[in-house]
C-alpha positions in Angstrom: 0.0 0.0 0.0 1.2 3.5 -0.8 1.5 6.5 1.5 -1.8 8.0 2.8 -2.6 11.3 1.1 -5.0 14.1 2.1 -8.3 14.7 0.2 -6.7 18.0 -0.9 -3.9 16.0 -2.6 -6.6 13.9 -4.4 -8.4 17.0 -5.5 -5.2 18.1 -7.4 -5.6 15.1 -9.8 -7.7 15.9 -12.9 -9.2 12.7 -14.2 -11.3 12.9 -17.3 -13.1 10.7 -19.8 -12.0 10.8 -23.5 -12.5 8.9 -26.7 -9.6 7.4 -28.6 -9.7 8.8 -32.1 -6.4 7.5 -33.5 -4.2 4.6 -32.6 -0.7 4.0 -34.2 2.1 1.6 -33.5 5.0 3.0 -31.4 8.1 1.2 -32.7 10.6 3.4 -30.9 9.2 2.6 -27.4 11.3 0.4 -25.2 8.4 -1.9 -24.5 5.6 -2.6 -27.0 3.2 0.4 -27.0 0.7 2.4 -29.0 0.5 6.1 -29.5 -3.1 7.2 -28.8 -4.8 10.4 -29.8 -7.7 11.1 -27.4 -10.6 13.6 -27.7 -11.3 15.2 -24.4 -14.1 17.5 -25.6 -13.6 21.1 -24.5 -10.1 20.2 -23.2 -9.1 19.4 -26.7 -7.1 16.6 -28.3 -4.3 15.0 -26.3 -1.8 12.3 -26.9 -0.6 9.4 -24.8 1.7 6.4 -25.0 0.2 3.3 -23.7 1.7 -0.2 -23.1 -1.6 -2.0 -23.8 -0.7 -4.0 -26.9 -1.1 -7.4 -25.2 -4.8 -7.2 -24.6 -6.0 -4.5 -27.1 -5.7 -4.3 -30.9 -5.7 -0.9 -32.7 -9.2 -1.7 -34.0 -10.7 -2.4 -30.6 -9.2 0.8 -29.2 -10.5 3.1 -31.8 -13.6 5.0 -30.6 -13.3 3.5 -27.1 -13.8 5.7 -24.1 -10.9 5.7 -21.6 -10.2 7.4 -18.3 -7.0 9.5 -18.0 -5.2 11.9 -15.8 -4.9 15.1 -17.8 -2.9 17.4 -15.6 0.5 15.6 -15.4 3.4 17.5 -17.0 4.0 16.2 -20.5 6.6 13.4 -20.6 8.9 12.6 -23.5 9.0 8.9 -24.4 11.5 8.3 -27.2 10.5 10.7 -30.0 7.0 11.2 -28.6 5.4 13.6 -26.1 2.9 11.9 -23.9 0.4 14.5 -22.5 -2.0 12.4 -20.5 -1.8 9.1 -18.5 -4.4 6.6 -19.5 -5.5 4.6 -16.4 -5.5 0.8 -16.1 -4.9 -2.0 -13.7 -2.3 -4.8 -14.1 -4.0 -8.2 -14.2 -2.6 -11.6 -13.0 -0.5 -11.8 -16.3 1.0 -8.4 -15.8 -1.0 -6.9 -18.7 -2.8 -3.6 -18.4 -6.6 -3.7 -18.3 -8.0 -0.2 -19.1 -10.4 1.5 -16.7 -13.6 2.8 -18.3 -17.0 4.1 -17.3 -19.9 1.6 -17.3 -22.0 4.0 -19.5 -21.0 6.4 -22.3 -20.1 9.8 -21.0 -19.5 13.2 -22.7 -15.8 13.6 -23.6 -14.0 15.8 -21.1 -16.3 15.1 -18.2 -14.3 15.1 -14.9 -14.2 12.1 -12.5 -15.2 13.3 -9.0 
């Protein structure tokens, strides 16, 4: 278990819903990954690198809603700038399972 944080610390994290509008291979990544382009509605279009190639094909990711942290500082991964962190959980095989809402939600809506 990680260190306990205050509710104020949690409030600093901006978690939003977005829809993947483009998926491309990321051959320069150290581990197999995709480059995702995600529509966050009024927040705009953001990019992310995601190591999710084991469980998801490009076709199954396209138009899929995902949950992401949108207020981390951008991070350079090889020749790519990742602007958001798509959220998932490692399963028993150490593959990432994406988190998603149980119903369709407007892009850009904030998790509270």
